[in-house]
NUGU-337715 format. One record per atom (N, C-alpha, C): residue in one letter; z, y, x. Coordinates in steps of 0.2 Angstrom, whole numbers, plus 5000, padded with zeros to 4 digits. Example, Ala and Ser with C-alpha at 12.3 -4.5 7.8 and 13.67 -1.06 7.14 Angstrom:
BEGIN
A503949725066;A503949785062;A503949845066;S503549895064;S503649955068;S503950005064;
END
This chain:
BEGIN
X518147514925;X518047564918;X517747644918;X517447644913;X517047694910;X517447744907;X517147814911;X517347894907;X517547884899;X516947854895;X516947864887;X517647824887;X517647764889;X518247714888;X518947754889;X518947774893;X519547824897;X519647884890;X519247904889;X519347954883;X519647924877;X519347864874;X519547834868;X520247834868;X520347794875;X521047764876;X521447834874;X521447894879;X521847944877;X521847964871;X521247964867;X521447994860;X521747944855;X521547884856;X521947824852;X522647834855;X522947844862;X523647844861;X524047904857;X523647954855;X523948004852;X524147974844;X525047974844;X525147944838;X524947974831;X524848044832;X524648104826;X523948084824;X523648084829;X522848074827;X522748004826;X523147944828;X522947874827;X523147854820;X523747894819;X523947894810;X523547924806;X523147954806;X522647994802;X521847944803;X521647934809;X520947904810;X521047844811;X521647804812;X521647734815;X521147734820;X520747684821;X520247654827;X519547694825;X519547754822;X518647774819;X518747844824;X518747804831;X518547864836;X518047834838;X517347884837;X516847834841;X516447894846;X516047834850;X515747884857;X514847904855;X514947964854;X514247994854;X513948004846;X513947944842;X513847944835;X514347904830;X514247934823;X514647914819;X514047854815;X514547784814;X514147734811;X513947744804;X513447694801;X513347714795;X513947704790;X514347664791;X514647634786;X515347664788;X515347704792;X516147744794;X516447784788;X517047764788;X517547834781;X517847864785;X517847934781;X518247994783;X519047984783;X519548004787;X519348054793;X519048014799;X518648044803;X518548014810;X518448074815;X518248034821;X518248084828;X517648054830;X517248094833;X516648084838;X516748104845;X516548084850;X516648104856;X516048114862;X515648144865;X515148154868;X515148184877;X515148124883;X515348184888;X514548184891;X514548244891;X513848264895;X513848304903;X513448294903;X513248364911;X513748334916;X513848264919;X514248244923;X513948264930;X514348304934;X513948334940;X514548324945;X514148294951;X514548284957;X514848344960;X515548354963;X515548394969;X515848384974;X515348394980;X515448354984;X516048394990;X516548364993;X517048374996;X516848405003;X517148445007;X517048465013;X517648455017;X517848415022;X518448405025;X518948365022;X519548375022;X520048325020;X520048335011;X519548375008;X519748385000;X519248334996;X519648284993;X519248234989;X518648264985;X518248214983;X517648234980;X517948224972;X517548244967;X517648234962;X516948254956;X517148234950;X516348254946;X516848284940;X516148344937;X516548374932;X516148374926;X516448354920;X515948334916;X516248364909;X515748394906;X515748434899;X516048374894;X516548384889;X516648334883;X516648394878;X516348354872;X516348384865;X516748334861;X517148344858;X517548304852;X517548334846;X517248314840;X517148314834;X517648284829;X517848314826;X518348284820;X518048294813;X517848264811;X517648254802;X518148244798;X518048284792;X518548274786;X518348304781;X518448284776;X518348304768;X518548374765;X519148404770;X519548454769;X519648494776;X519248564775;X519348594780;X519948614782;X520448614780;X521048634782;X521248564788;X520948524784;X521348454787;X521048444794;X520348484796;X519948484803;X520348524808;X520648564805;X521248604811;X521648594812;X521948544806;X522648504809;X522648454815;X521848404814;X521648334817;X521448384824;X521048434824;X520848474831;X521448484834;X521748504830;X522548514835;X522848444837;X522848394834;X522948324837;X522648304845;X521948334843;X521548304849;X521648334854;X521648424853;X521948474859;X522548454862;X523148424858;X523648404862;X523648334864;X523148294863;X523148234868;X522648244873;X522348284874;X521748304879;X522048364884;X522048424881;X522148474886;X522648474890;X522648474897;X522848474902;X523148404905;X522748344901;X522948294903;X522848264910;X523248234913;X523148224921;X523248134922;X522948114925;X523348024926;X522747974926;X522847914928;X522347854930;X522347824922;X521747814919;X521747774913;X521347714917;X521647654917;X521347594922;X521047624928;X520447634928;X520247664936;X519847704935;X519947754931;X519747824931;X520347864932;X520047894938;X520647964939;X520548014938;X520948034932;X520848114931;X521248164932;X520848204937;X521348254939;X521448314933;X521148324930;X521348374923;X520848374918;X520948384911;X520548414908;X520848474905;X520148514903;X520248584903;X520048604896;X520548634891;X520248654885;X519748724886;X519348724883;X518748774883;X518748814876;X518848784869;X518748824864;X518548784859;X518348794852;X518248754848;X517848804841;X517648764837;X517148794832;X517048754825;X517148784821;X517048754813;X516548744811;X516348704807;X515748684804;X515748664798;X515048644795;X515048604790;X514548584788;X514448514785;X513848464786;X513448464780;X513048514778;X512748514771;X512348464769;X512048414773;X511748354772;X511948294772;X512648294773;X513048224773;X513548244768;X513748214763;X514248204758;X514548124759;X515248114759;X515548074757;X515648044750;X515247984748;X514947954744;X515447914742;X516347924743;X516747884740;X516947914734;X516647974732;X516948004724;X516248004721;X516248004713;X515548004710;X515248074713;X515448134712;X515148194714;X515048194722;X515248154723;X515248164733;X515348234734;X516048224741;X516348264745;X516048304749;X516148364751;X515748394756;X516048374763;X515848374770;X516148364775;X516148414780;X516848424782;X516748474787;X517148444793;X516848494799;X516848484806;X517248544809;X517648514814;X517748544821;X517748524827;X517248554831;X517148524838;X517548564844;X517648544847;X518348554853;X517748554858;X517948584864;X517648574871;X518148584876;X517848544880;X518348524885;X517948524893;X518248534898;X517948504904;X518448454906;X518248404911;X518448354913;X518548344922;X518948344926;X518748344933;X519148274933;X518648254936;X518748164938;X518648144945;X519348144950;X519248114957;X518748064957;X518348064961;X517847994964;X518247974970;
END
């Protein structure tokens, strides 16, 4: 199983988040026909850490998860669901052995060039990006 699939599985298993976004949890990019709210995640900079002696080797990776919504206050709520799902997670998802996921912080944003066309006037799109470090045992 890919680490990306494991992250999807962990996020989708959070009942509060799934109640809001359903299966609209995407790796890397928002599909052109996607509806809001939704979540996009990106795994970047996977670096191996070589063990010495009896200590296991592991990979360290950076994870960015962005929540998109038409309401700024909802992005904060949904970001809380994401943080609850991921922060401190430890376990095996299929064959991916995650030692821990560490929350690093978050920032709010706004997409000035992107509006949700579901209303005649268009609706602003707000974001909240959370940053994590993943420690994956190899």
